[in-house]
C-alpha positions as CSV (number, residue, x, y, z in Angstrom):
1,M,-9.2,-1.4,31.1
2,R,-9.7,2.2,30.5
3,Q,-10.0,3.0,34.2
4,A,-6.9,1.0,35.0
5,R,-4.9,2.8,32.3
6,A,-6.1,6.1,33.6
7,G,-4.0,5.4,36.8
8,F,-0.8,4.7,34.8
9,S,1.9,7.1,34.0
10,A,1.7,8.6,30.5
11,F,5.1,6.9,29.8
12,Y,4.1,3.5,31.4
13,G,5.9,0.5,29.8
14,E,8.9,0.1,27.7
15,H,7.3,1.7,24.7
16,G,5.0,4.1,26.6
17,Y,6.7,7.2,25.1
18,K,5.6,6.1,21.6
19,K,2.0,5.9,22.6
20,F,2.3,9.3,24.4
21,L,3.8,11.0,21.3
22,A,1.2,9.4,19.0
23,R,-1.7,10.7,21.2
24,K,-0.2,14.2,21.1
25,V,0.1,14.1,17.3
26,L,-3.5,13.0,17.1
27,E,-4.6,15.9,19.2
28,K,-3.2,18.1,16.5
29,A,-4.1,15.8,13.6
30,G,-2.9,18.3,11.0
31,L,0.6,17.2,11.8
32,L,-0.1,13.8,10.1
33,S,-0.1,15.6,6.8
34,V,3.6,16.4,7.4
35,V,4.2,12.8,8.2
36,R,2.5,11.8,4.9
37,K,4.5,14.2,2.8
38,F,7.8,13.0,4.4
39,G,6.9,9.3,4.1
40,R,5.7,9.5,0.5
41,S,8.6,11.7,-0.6
42,F,11.5,10.0,1.0
43,S,10.4,6.3,1.4
44,P,11.5,5.3,-2.1
45,L,14.9,6.7,-1.5
46,L,15.3,5.3,2.0
47,E,14.1,1.8,0.9
48,K,17.0,1.7,-1.5
49,T,19.5,2.2,1.3
50,L,17.7,0.5,4.3
51,P,18.3,-3.2,4.9
52,A,15.3,-5.5,4.2
53,E,14.9,-6.2,7.9
54,S,14.9,-2.6,8.9
55,G,11.9,-1.6,11.1
56,L,11.9,1.8,9.5
57,R,11.5,0.3,6.1
58,L,8.4,-1.6,7.4
59,Q,6.9,1.6,8.8
60,L,7.5,3.5,5.6
61,A,5.7,0.7,3.7
62,I,2.4,2.1,5.0
63,F,2.6,4.8,2.4
64,D,2.4,2.4,-0.5
65,H,4.5,4.7,-2.8
66,N,4.7,1.9,-5.4
67,I,1.0,1.7,-5.8
68,T,-0.4,4.9,-7.2
69,S,-4.1,5.8,-7.1
70,R,-6.0,7.1,-10.0
71,N,-6.6,10.8,-10.2
72,L,-9.5,11.4,-7.9
73,P,-11.6,14.6,-7.3
74,E,-10.7,16.8,-4.5
75,M,-13.0,16.9,-1.4
76,K,-15.5,19.7,-1.4
77,S,-15.3,22.1,1.5
78,E,-18.4,23.0,3.5
79,T,-19.2,25.9,1.2
80,E,-18.6,24.0,-2.1
81,V,-21.6,21.7,-2.3
82,D,-22.5,20.4,-5.8
83,V,-26.1,21.7,-6.0
84,A,-27.1,19.0,-8.4
85,L,-26.5,16.3,-5.8
86,E,-27.9,15.6,-2.3
87,P,-25.4,16.9,0.3
88,L,-24.2,14.3,2.7
89,V,-22.1,15.1,5.8
90,Y,-18.8,13.2,6.0
91,F,-16.5,12.4,8.9
92,P,-13.4,11.0,7.2
93,G,-11.2,10.5,10.3
94,C,-7.6,11.5,10.8
95,S,-6.0,8.8,8.6
96,A,-8.1,9.5,5.5
97,S,-7.9,13.3,6.0
98,H,-4.1,13.5,6.5
99,L,-2.4,10.2,5.6
100,Y,-4.5,8.6,2.8
101,P,-6.4,11.3,0.9
102,E,-7.1,8.7,-1.8
103,I,-9.7,7.2,0.6
104,V,-11.5,10.6,0.7
105,G,-11.4,10.8,-3.1
106,S,-12.7,7.3,-3.5
107,C,-15.6,7.9,-1.0
108,K,-16.5,11.1,-2.8
109,S,-16.5,9.4,-6.2
110,L,-18.6,6.5,-5.0
111,C,-21.2,8.7,-3.3
112,K,-21.4,11.0,-6.4
113,S,-22.2,7.9,-8.5
114,I,-25.3,7.3,-6.3
115,G,-26.4,11.0,-6.1
116,Y,-24.6,12.4,-3.1
117,S,-22.1,15.2,-2.6
118,L,-19.9,14.7,0.5
119,V,-19.3,17.7,2.7
120,V,-16.8,17.8,5.5
121,P,-17.7,20.2,8.3
122,R,-15.2,22.7,9.5
123,D,-13.3,22.2,12.8
124,L,-13.5,18.4,13.0
125,A,-11.0,16.8,15.3
126,C,-9.7,13.3,15.9
127,C,-12.5,11.0,17.1
128,G,-10.5,10.4,20.3
129,V,-10.5,6.6,20.3
130,A,-6.8,6.4,21.0
131,M,-7.0,8.8,24.0
132,D,-10.1,7.0,25.4
133,A,-8.5,3.6,25.1
134,A,-5.3,4.8,26.7
135,G,-7.1,6.1,29.8
136,D,-7.0,9.8,29.0
137,P,-10.7,10.7,29.5
138,E,-10.1,14.4,29.7
139,T,-8.7,14.6,26.2
140,A,-11.2,12.1,24.9
141,E,-14.1,14.3,26.2
142,K,-12.5,17.4,24.8
143,L,-12.3,15.9,21.3
144,A,-15.8,14.5,21.6
145,K,-17.2,17.9,22.5
146,K,-15.3,19.5,19.6
147,N,-16.7,17.1,17.1
148,V,-20.2,17.4,18.5
149,L,-20.0,21.1,18.1
150,A,-18.9,20.7,14.5
151,L,-21.5,18.1,13.6
152,E,-24.5,19.4,15.4
153,R,-24.7,22.5,13.2
154,T,-25.2,20.2,10.2
155,S,-28.3,18.1,9.3
156,G,-29.0,14.7,7.8
157,S,-27.0,11.6,8.0
158,I,-23.3,11.6,8.8
159,L,-21.2,9.1,6.8
160,V,-18.1,7.6,8.5
161,S,-15.6,5.7,6.4
162,C,-13.4,4.3,9.2
163,G,-14.7,1.4,11.3
164,S,-12.7,2.5,14.5
165,C,-13.9,6.0,14.2
166,F,-17.5,4.9,13.7
167,A,-17.5,2.6,16.7
168,H,-16.0,5.4,18.9
169,L,-18.3,8.1,17.7
170,K,-21.2,5.9,18.6
171,R,-19.8,6.0,22.2
172,Y,-20.0,9.7,22.5
173,V,-23.3,9.5,24.5
174,E,-21.5,7.3,27.1
175,I,-18.4,9.4,27.1
176,L,-20.4,12.6,27.8
177,S,-23.0,11.0,30.0
178,Q,-21.9,12.9,33.1
179,E,-23.0,16.2,31.6
180,P,-26.7,16.1,30.7
181,L,-26.6,18.9,28.1
182,W,-23.6,17.4,26.3
183,K,-25.2,14.0,26.5
184,E,-28.3,15.3,24.8
185,R,-26.3,17.0,22.1
186,A,-24.2,13.8,21.5
187,E,-27.4,11.8,21.2
188,Y,-28.5,14.1,18.3
189,V,-25.2,13.5,16.5
190,C,-24.9,9.7,17.3
191,E,-28.4,8.9,16.0
192,R,-27.4,10.3,12.6
193,L,-24.2,8.3,12.1
194,V,-24.0,5.9,9.1
195,E,-21.2,3.4,8.6
196,I,-19.9,3.3,5.0
197,N,-20.4,-0.5,4.4
198,Q,-24.0,-0.3,5.5
199,F,-24.5,2.9,3.4
200,L,-23.1,1.4,0.2
201,D,-24.8,-1.9,0.7
202,Q,-28.1,-0.1,0.9
203,W,-27.7,2.4,-1.9
204,M,-25.3,1.0,-4.4
205,P,-26.9,-0.5,-7.5
206,R,-27.2,-4.3,-7.4
207,N,-26.2,-4.8,-11.0
208,T,-22.5,-3.9,-11.0
209,T,-21.1,-6.5,-13.2
210,G,-19.2,-4.1,-15.4
211,T,-18.9,-4.0,-19.2
212,H,-17.6,-7.5,-19.9
213,N,-19.5,-10.6,-21.0
214,A,-19.5,-13.3,-18.4
215,T,-17.1,-15.4,-20.4
216,D,-14.6,-12.6,-20.6
217,I,-14.4,-12.0,-16.8
218,Q,-11.1,-12.7,-15.2
219,K,-11.5,-13.2,-11.5
220,T,-9.4,-11.2,-9.0
221,K,-8.9,-12.9,-5.6
222,V,-9.8,-10.4,-2.9
223,F,-9.5,-10.8,0.9
224,Y,-11.7,-8.6,3.1
225,H,-10.3,-8.1,6.6
226,D,-13.0,-7.6,9.3
227,P,-12.0,-4.7,11.7
228,C,-12.5,-5.9,15.3
229,H,-14.6,-2.8,16.1
230,L,-17.1,-3.7,13.4
231,R,-17.0,-7.5,13.9
232,N,-17.1,-7.7,17.7
233,E,-18.9,-4.5,18.8
234,L,-21.3,-3.7,15.9
235,N,-21.8,-7.0,14.0
236,I,-21.1,-5.3,10.6
237,T,-19.7,-8.2,8.7
238,R,-22.3,-9.1,6.1
239,E,-22.5,-5.7,4.4
240,P,-19.0,-5.4,3.0
241,R,-19.2,-8.9,1.6
242,N,-22.5,-8.1,0.0
243,I,-20.9,-5.1,-1.7
244,L,-17.9,-7.1,-3.0
245,K,-20.1,-10.0,-4.2
246,R,-21.9,-7.5,-6.5
247,F,-18.8,-7.7,-8.8
248,E,-18.4,-10.8,-10.9
249,A,-14.7,-9.9,-11.4
250,I,-14.1,-10.3,-7.7
251,E,-13.6,-13.7,-6.1
252,L,-14.0,-13.2,-2.3
253,I,-11.7,-15.5,-0.3
254,E,-12.2,-16.3,3.4
255,L,-10.1,-17.9,6.2
256,D,-10.9,-21.5,7.1
257,D,-11.4,-20.6,10.8
258,G,-13.0,-17.3,10.2
259,P,-11.8,-13.7,10.8
260,Q,-9.2,-12.7,13.3
261,C,-7.5,-9.7,14.7
262,C,-4.6,-8.1,12.7
263,G,-2.8,-7.0,15.9
264,Q,-2.9,-3.2,15.3
265,G,-5.2,-2.4,18.1
266,G,-5.0,1.4,17.9
267,L,-1.9,2.3,19.8
268,F,-1.3,-1.4,20.9
269,H,1.1,-1.9,18.0
270,L,3.2,0.9,19.5
271,G,3.0,-0.1,23.1
272,A,3.6,-3.9,22.5
273,P,5.2,-4.1,19.1
274,E,6.6,-7.6,19.5
275,L,3.2,-9.1,20.4
276,S,1.5,-7.0,17.8
277,A,3.9,-8.4,15.1
278,I,3.2,-12.0,16.3
279,I,-0.5,-11.5,15.9
280,R,0.0,-9.7,12.6
281,D,2.3,-12.3,11.0
282,D,0.1,-15.2,12.2
283,L,-2.9,-13.7,10.3
284,A,-0.8,-12.7,7.3
285,D,0.6,-16.3,6.9
286,K,-3.0,-17.7,6.8
287,V,-4.2,-15.1,4.4
288,L,-1.2,-15.3,2.0
289,A,-1.6,-19.0,1.8
290,K,-4.9,-18.3,0.0
291,E,-3.0,-16.3,-2.6
292,P,-5.0,-13.0,-2.6
293,E,-4.3,-10.4,-5.3
294,I,-5.8,-7.5,-3.3
295,I,-6.4,-7.1,0.5
296,T,-9.1,-4.7,1.6
297,S,-10.6,-3.4,4.8
298,S,-12.6,-0.4,6.1
299,C,-10.6,0.5,9.2
300,S,-7.6,2.9,8.9
301,G,-5.6,1.1,11.6
302,C,-6.1,-2.3,10.0
303,L,-5.1,-1.0,6.6
304,M,-1.8,0.4,8.1
305,Q,-1.2,-2.9,9.8
306,W,-1.8,-4.9,6.6
307,K,0.6,-2.6,4.6
308,T,3.3,-3.4,7.2
309,A,2.4,-7.1,7.2
310,I,2.8,-7.3,3.4
311,A,6.1,-5.5,3.5
312,A,7.4,-7.7,6.3
313,K,6.6,-10.7,4.1
314,G,8.4,-9.2,1.2
315,R,5.3,-9.3,-1.0
316,N,3.8,-6.6,-3.3
317,I,0.1,-7.0,-2.8
318,P,-2.1,-3.9,-2.9
319,V,-3.9,-3.0,0.4
320,L,-6.9,-0.8,-0.3
321,H,-9.7,0.8,1.6
322,L,-12.9,-0.9,0.5
323,A,-14.2,2.3,-1.1
324,E,-11.1,2.6,-3.3
325,L,-11.4,-1.1,-4.3
326,V,-15.1,-0.7,-5.2
327,G,-14.3,2.4,-7.2
328,R,-11.7,0.5,-9.2
329,A,-14.1,-2.5,-9.6
330,Q,-16.8,-0.1,-11.0
331,A,-14.2,1.1,-13.5
332,D,-13.0,-2.4,-14.4
333,D,-9.6,-1.4,-13.0
334,L,-8.4,-4.2,-10.7
335,S,-5.0,-4.7,-12.3
336,F,-1.9,-3.3,-10.6
Protein backbone atom coordinates (compact mmCIF):
# COMPACT_ATOMS: atom_id res chain seq x y z
CA MET A 1 0.00 0.00 0.00
CA ARG A 2 2.82 2.39 0.85
CA GLN A 3 4.59 1.63 -2.44
CA ALA A 4 1.39 2.14 -4.41
CA ARG A 5 0.68 5.47 -2.75
CA ALA A 6 4.22 6.62 -3.46
CA GLY A 7 3.26 6.64 -7.15
CA PHE A 8 0.15 8.77 -6.64
CA SER A 9 -0.05 12.53 -6.95
CA ALA A 10 0.17 14.36 -3.62
CA PHE A 11 -3.36 15.60 -4.34
CA TYR A 12 -4.76 12.23 -5.44
CA GLY A 13 -8.47 11.75 -4.74
CA GLU A 14 -11.33 14.09 -3.98
CA HIS A 15 -9.94 14.99 -0.56
CA GLY A 16 -6.26 14.58 -1.35
CA TYR A 17 -5.49 18.22 -0.67
CA LYS A 18 -6.58 17.78 2.97
CA LYS A 19 -4.12 14.95 3.50
CA PHE A 20 -1.40 16.96 1.78
CA LEU A 21 -1.98 19.97 4.04
CA ALA A 22 -2.09 17.76 7.14
CA ARG A 23 1.27 16.20 6.27
CA LYS A 24 2.80 19.64 5.77
CA VAL A 25 1.53 20.79 9.16
CA LEU A 26 2.94 17.68 10.83
CA GLU A 27 6.35 18.38 9.29
CA LYS A 28 6.25 21.63 11.29
CA ALA A 29 4.33 20.24 14.24
CA GLY A 30 4.61 23.47 16.22
CA LEU A 31 1.84 24.81 14.00
CA LEU A 32 -0.53 22.48 15.85
CA SER A 33 -0.21 24.71 18.91
CA VAL A 34 -1.76 27.52 16.88
CA VAL A 35 -4.61 25.18 15.91
CA ARG A 36 -5.17 24.26 19.56
CA LYS A 37 -5.24 27.87 20.73
CA PHE A 38 -7.74 28.77 18.02
CA GLY A 39 -9.91 25.73 18.61
CA ARG A 40 -10.09 26.05 22.38
CA SER A 41 -10.57 29.83 22.28
CA PHE A 42 -13.23 30.07 19.60
CA SER A 43 -15.06 26.74 19.63
CA PRO A 44 -17.48 27.73 22.46
CA LEU A 45 -18.46 30.87 20.54
CA LEU A 46 -18.75 29.14 17.19
CA GLU A 47 -20.78 26.26 18.59
CA LYS A 48 -23.45 28.75 19.63
CA THR A 49 -23.80 29.98 16.06
CA LEU A 50 -23.10 26.83 14.03
CA PRO A 51 -25.99 24.47 13.21
CA ALA A 52 -25.92 21.12 15.00
CA GLU A 53 -25.17 19.24 11.77
CA SER A 54 -22.20 21.46 10.87
CA GLY A 55 -19.05 19.55 10.04
CA LEU A 56 -16.98 22.37 11.53
CA ARG A 57 -18.84 21.97 14.82
CA LEU A 58 -17.82 18.30 14.87
CA GLN A 59 -14.19 19.13 14.13
CA LEU A 60 -14.10 21.71 16.92
CA ALA A 61 -15.49 19.09 19.31
CA ILE A 62 -12.05 17.45 19.48
CA PHE A 63 -10.91 20.23 21.79
CA ASP A 64 -13.39 19.27 24.53
CA HIS A 65 -13.69 22.81 25.82
CA ASN A 66 -16.61 21.78 28.06
CA ILE A 67 -14.45 19.30 29.96
CA THR A 68 -11.65 21.00 31.83
CA SER A 69 -8.65 19.12 33.15
CA ARG A 70 -7.33 19.53 36.64
CA ASN A 71 -4.32 21.78 37.06
CA LEU A 72 -1.40 19.59 36.07
CA PRO A 73 2.33 20.27 36.43
CA GLU A 74 4.21 21.63 33.46
CA MET A 75 6.56 19.30 31.57
CA LYS A 76 10.18 19.50 32.61
CA SER A 77 12.63 20.50 29.92
CA GLU A 78 15.75 18.50 29.26
CA THR A 79 17.71 20.58 31.75
CA GLU A 80 15.06 20.66 34.52
CA VAL A 81 15.19 17.10 35.85
CA ASP A 82 13.89 16.51 39.36
CA VAL A 83 17.06 15.12 40.97
CA ALA A 84 15.01 13.29 43.60
CA LEU A 85 13.47 11.08 40.93
CA GLU A 86 14.78 8.67 38.31
CA PRO A 87 14.91 10.46 34.92
CA LEU A 88 12.90 8.83 32.15
CA VAL A 89 13.10 9.92 28.51
CA TYR A 90 9.67 10.75 27.08
CA PHE A 91 8.41 10.88 23.47
CA PRO A 92 4.97 12.54 23.77
CA GLY A 93 4.11 12.78 20.06
CA CYS A 94 2.68 15.74 18.16
CA SER A 95 -0.85 15.52 19.51
CA ALA A 96 0.06 15.51 23.20
CA SER A 97 2.79 18.12 22.70
CA HIS A 98 0.70 20.62 20.78
CA LEU A 99 -3.03 19.77 20.90
CA TYR A 100 -3.61 18.05 24.24
CA PRO A 101 -0.98 19.16 26.78
CA GLU A 102 -3.14 17.62 29.52
CA ILE A 103 -1.91 14.22 28.30
CA VAL A 104 1.68 15.28 28.96
CA GLY A 105 0.75 16.58 32.40
CA SER A 106 -1.09 13.37 33.26
CA CYS A 107 1.82 11.18 32.17
CA LYS A 108 4.20 13.31 34.21
CA SER A 109 2.04 13.06 37.33
CA LEU A 110 1.62 9.29 37.00
CA CYS A 111 5.31 8.69 36.48
CA LYS A 112 6.18 10.96 39.41
CA SER A 113 3.93 8.86 41.64
CA ILE A 114 6.07 5.80 40.89
CA GLY A 115 9.42 7.55 41.12
CA TYR A 116 10.20 8.86 37.64
CA SER A 117 10.75 12.36 36.24
CA LEU A 118 9.85 12.62 32.55
CA VAL A 119 12.31 14.41 30.29
CA VAL A 120 11.51 15.41 26.71
CA PRO A 121 14.65 15.65 24.55
CA ARG A 122 15.18 18.75 22.47
CA ASP A 123 14.56 18.73 18.73
CA LEU A 124 12.02 15.91 18.57
CA ALA A 125 9.91 15.82 15.40
CA CYS A 126 6.69 14.14 14.32
CA CYS A 127 7.18 10.37 14.36
CA GLY A 128 6.36 10.34 10.62
CA VAL A 129 3.63 7.72 10.58
CA ALA A 130 1.32 9.84 8.39
CA MET A 131 4.02 10.50 5.81
CA ASP A 132 5.09 6.88 5.69
CA ALA A 133 1.52 5.60 5.29
CA ALA A 134 0.82 8.19 2.57
CA GLY A 135 3.71 6.96 0.43
CA ASP A 136 6.17 9.77 1.18
CA PRO A 137 9.27 7.79 2.19
CA GLU A 138 11.67 10.72 1.83
CA THR A 139 9.90 12.80 4.45
CA ALA A 140 9.34 9.75 6.66
CA GLU A 141 13.08 8.99 6.56
CA LYS A 142 13.97 12.63 7.27
CA LEU A 143 11.76 12.69 10.37
CA ALA A 144 13.04 9.29 11.51
CA LYS A 145 16.64 10.50 11.31
CA LYS A 146 15.80 13.68 13.22
CA ASN A 147 14.23 11.69 16.04
CA VAL A 148 17.06 9.16 16.12
CA LEU A 149 19.51 12.07 16.47
CA ALA A 150 17.49 13.52 19.36
CA LEU A 151 16.99 10.22 21.16
CA GLU A 152 20.39 8.58 20.69
CA ARG A 153 22.09 11.19 22.87
CA THR A 154 19.91 10.10 25.80
CA SER A 155 20.15 6.92 27.83
CA GLY A 156 17.74 4.49 29.40
CA SER A 157 14.17 3.62 28.43
CA ILE A 158 12.09 5.87 26.18
CA LEU A 159 8.44 6.13 27.22
CA VAL A 160 5.87 6.63 24.42
CA SER A 161 2.28 7.59 25.30
CA CYS A 162 0.66 7.31 21.84
CA GLY A 163 0.00 3.87 20.38
CA SER A 164 0.41 5.01 16.77
CA CYS A 165 3.68 6.77 17.53
CA PHE A 166 5.00 3.73 19.39
CA ALA A 167 4.15 1.34 16.56
CA HIS A 168 5.80 3.61 14.00
CA LEU A 169 8.91 4.31 16.08
CA LYS A 170 9.40 0.54 16.30
CA ARG A 171 9.59 0.54 12.47
CA TYR A 172 12.53 2.94 12.27
CA VAL A 173 14.96 0.06 11.76
CA GLU A 174 12.97 -1.02 8.71
CA ILE A 175 12.55 2.53 7.41
CA LEU A 176 16.30 3.21 7.64
CA SER A 177 17.40 -0.29 6.62
CA GLN A 178 18.98 0.86 3.34
CA GLU A 179 21.63 2.87 5.20
CA PRO A 180 23.64 0.56 7.50
CA LEU A 181 24.89 3.30 9.83
CA TRP A 182 21.43 4.78 10.32
CA LYS A 183 19.96 1.32 10.76
CA GLU A 184 22.40 0.61 13.56
CA ARG A 185 21.60 3.92 15.23
CA ALA A 186 17.88 3.22 14.90
CA GLU A 187 18.32 -0.19 16.51
CA TYR A 188 19.88 1.47 19.55
CA VAL A 189 16.83 3.73 19.87
CA CYS A 190 14.17 1.13 19.08
CA GLU A 191 15.37 -1.41 21.63
CA ARG A 192 14.82 1.22 24.35
CA LEU A 193 11.19 2.06 23.48
CA VAL A 194 8.56 1.38 26.14
CA GLU A 195 4.79 1.65 25.53
CA ILE A 196 2.91 3.45 28.30
CA ASN A 197 0.33 0.71 28.99
CA GLN A 198 3.05 -1.89 29.42
CA PHE A 199 5.09 0.50 31.56
CA LEU A 200 2.22 1.37 33.91
CA ASP A 201 1.04 -2.23 34.15
CA GLN A 202 4.50 -3.24 35.28
CA TRP A 203 5.27 -0.40 37.69
CA MET A 204 1.98 0.95 39.06
CA PRO A 205 1.09 -0.36 42.54
CA ARG A 206 -1.40 -3.21 42.47
CA ASN A 207 -3.47 -1.86 45.36
CA THR A 208 -5.09 1.26 43.91
CA THR A 209 -8.58 1.00 45.42
CA GLY A 210 -8.57 4.58 46.67
CA THR A 211 -9.74 5.84 50.06
CA HIS A 212 -13.32 4.51 50.10
CA ASN A 213 -14.66 1.45 51.83
CA ALA A 214 -15.88 -1.24 49.44
CA THR A 215 -19.50 -0.51 50.39
CA ASP A 216 -19.07 3.20 49.55
CA ILE A 217 -17.72 2.70 46.03
CA GLN A 218 -19.90 3.92 43.20
CA LYS A 219 -18.88 2.28 39.96
CA THR A 220 -18.12 4.37 36.87
CA LYS A 221 -18.68 2.57 33.57
CA VAL A 222 -15.58 2.94 31.38
CA PHE A 223 -15.05 1.79 27.80
CA TYR A 224 -11.45 1.26 26.70
CA HIS A 225 -10.95 1.50 22.93
CA ASP A 226 -8.14 -0.63 21.50
CA PRO A 227 -6.04 1.30 18.97
CA CYS A 228 -5.57 -0.81 15.85
CA HIS A 229 -1.80 -0.34 15.94
CA LEU A 230 -1.60 -1.84 19.43
CA ARG A 231 -4.23 -4.53 18.90
CA ASN A 232 -3.26 -5.83 15.45
CA GLU A 233 0.47 -5.15 15.19
CA LEU A 234 1.77 -5.42 18.76
CA ASN A 235 -0.85 -7.40 20.70
CA ILE A 236 -0.96 -4.83 23.51
CA THR A 237 -4.52 -5.37 24.74
CA ARG A 238 -4.20 -7.03 28.13
CA GLU A 239 -2.09 -4.33 29.81
CA PRO A 240 -4.52 -1.37 29.64
CA ARG A 241 -7.30 -3.57 30.99
CA ASN A 242 -5.04 -4.76 33.80
CA ILE A 243 -4.44 -1.13 34.74
CA LEU A 244 -8.12 -0.16 34.76
CA LYS A 245 -9.13 -3.26 36.72
CA ARG A 246 -6.88 -2.10 39.57
CA PHE A 247 -9.55 0.46 40.46
CA GLU A 248 -12.66 -0.80 42.21
CA ALA A 249 -14.49 2.40 41.20
CA ILE A 250 -14.12 1.49 37.49
CA GLU A 251 -16.47 -0.95 35.79
CA LEU A 252 -14.80 -1.92 32.52
CA ILE A 253 -17.29 -2.59 29.73
CA GLU A 254 -16.59 -4.53 26.53
CA LEU A 255 -18.28 -4.96 23.16
CA ASP A 256 -20.09 -8.25 22.61
CA ASP A 257 -18.17 -8.99 19.40
CA GLY A 258 -14.83 -7.65 20.59
CA PRO A 259 -12.86 -4.52 19.64
CA GLN A 260 -13.13 -2.83 16.25
CA CYS A 261 -11.61 0.08 14.36
CA CYS A 262 -12.83 3.63 15.05
CA GLY A 263 -12.29 4.69 11.43
CA GLN A 264 -9.71 7.42 12.09
CA GLY A 265 -6.80 5.66 10.41
CA GLY A 266 -4.25 8.47 10.57
CA LEU A 267 -5.10 10.60 7.55
CA PHE A 268 -7.76 8.15 6.32
CA HIS A 269 -10.50 10.23 7.95
CA LEU A 270 -9.38 13.17 5.82
CA GLY A 271 -9.01 11.27 2.55
CA ALA A 272 -12.23 9.25 2.89
CA PRO A 273 -14.40 11.18 5.37
CA GLU A 274 -17.69 9.53 4.38
CA LEU A 275 -16.37 5.99 4.85
CA SER A 276 -14.54 7.01 8.01
CA ALA A 277 -17.80 8.38 9.45
CA ILE A 278 -19.64 5.12 8.66
CA ILE A 279 -17.00 3.09 10.53
CA ARG A 280 -16.97 5.63 13.36
CA ASP A 281 -20.74 5.74 13.83
CA ASP A 282 -21.11 1.96 13.65
CA LEU A 283 -18.68 1.58 16.53
CA ALA A 284 -20.15 4.49 18.47
CA ASP A 285 -23.67 3.04 18.28
CA LYS A 286 -22.46 -0.26 19.71
CA VAL A 287 -20.48 1.37 22.50
CA LEU A 288 -23.15 3.92 23.46
CA ALA A 289 -25.67 1.10 23.79
CA LYS A 290 -23.53 -0.06 26.74
CA GLU A 291 -24.06 3.35 28.41
CA PRO A 292 -20.43 4.25 29.19
CA GLU A 293 -19.74 7.22 31.44
CA ILE A 294 -16.15 7.66 30.22
CA ILE A 295 -14.40 6.57 27.01
CA THR A 296 -10.64 6.12 27.05
CA SER A 297 -7.83 5.05 24.72
CA SER A 298 -4.07 5.44 24.37
CA CYS A 299 -3.84 6.62 20.75
CA SER A 300 -4.09 10.29 19.87
CA GLY A 301 -5.86 9.65 16.59
CA CYS A 302 -8.44 7.37 18.21
CA LEU A 303 -9.10 9.96 20.90
CA MET A 304 -9.78 12.63 18.25
CA GLN A 305 -12.11 10.29 16.39
CA TRP A 306 -14.00 9.44 19.56
CA LYS A 307 -14.44 13.10 20.48
CA THR A 308 -15.93 13.67 17.04
CA ALA A 309 -18.11 10.57 17.34
CA ILE A 310 -19.56 11.68 20.67
CA ALA A 311 -20.28 15.15 19.28
CA ALA A 312 -21.92 13.66 16.20
CA LYS A 313 -24.23 11.66 18.47
CA GLY A 314 -25.09 14.75 20.51
CA ARG A 315 -23.74 13.22 23.70
CA ASN A 316 -21.59 14.71 26.45
CA ILE A 317 -19.36 11.82 27.48
CA PRO A 318 -15.73 12.55 28.48
CA VAL A 319 -13.09 11.10 26.16
CA LEU A 320 -9.76 10.83 27.99
CA HIS A 321 -6.31 9.46 27.37
CA LEU A 322 -5.81 6.45 29.63
CA ALA A 323 -3.11 8.31 31.58
CA GLU A 324 -5.52 11.13 32.40
CA LEU A 325 -8.23 8.67 33.42
CA VAL A 326 -5.85 6.75 35.69
CA GLY A 327 -4.70 10.00 37.29
CA ARG A 328 -8.28 10.93 38.04
CA ALA A 329 -9.01 7.44 39.36
CA GLN A 330 -6.04 7.67 41.72
CA ALA A 331 -7.47 10.95 43.04
CA ASP A 332 -11.01 9.50 43.31
CA ASP A 333 -12.06 12.11 40.75
CA LEU A 334 -14.16 10.30 38.13
CA SER A 335 -17.13 12.68 38.19
CA PHE A 336 -17.63 15.30 35.47
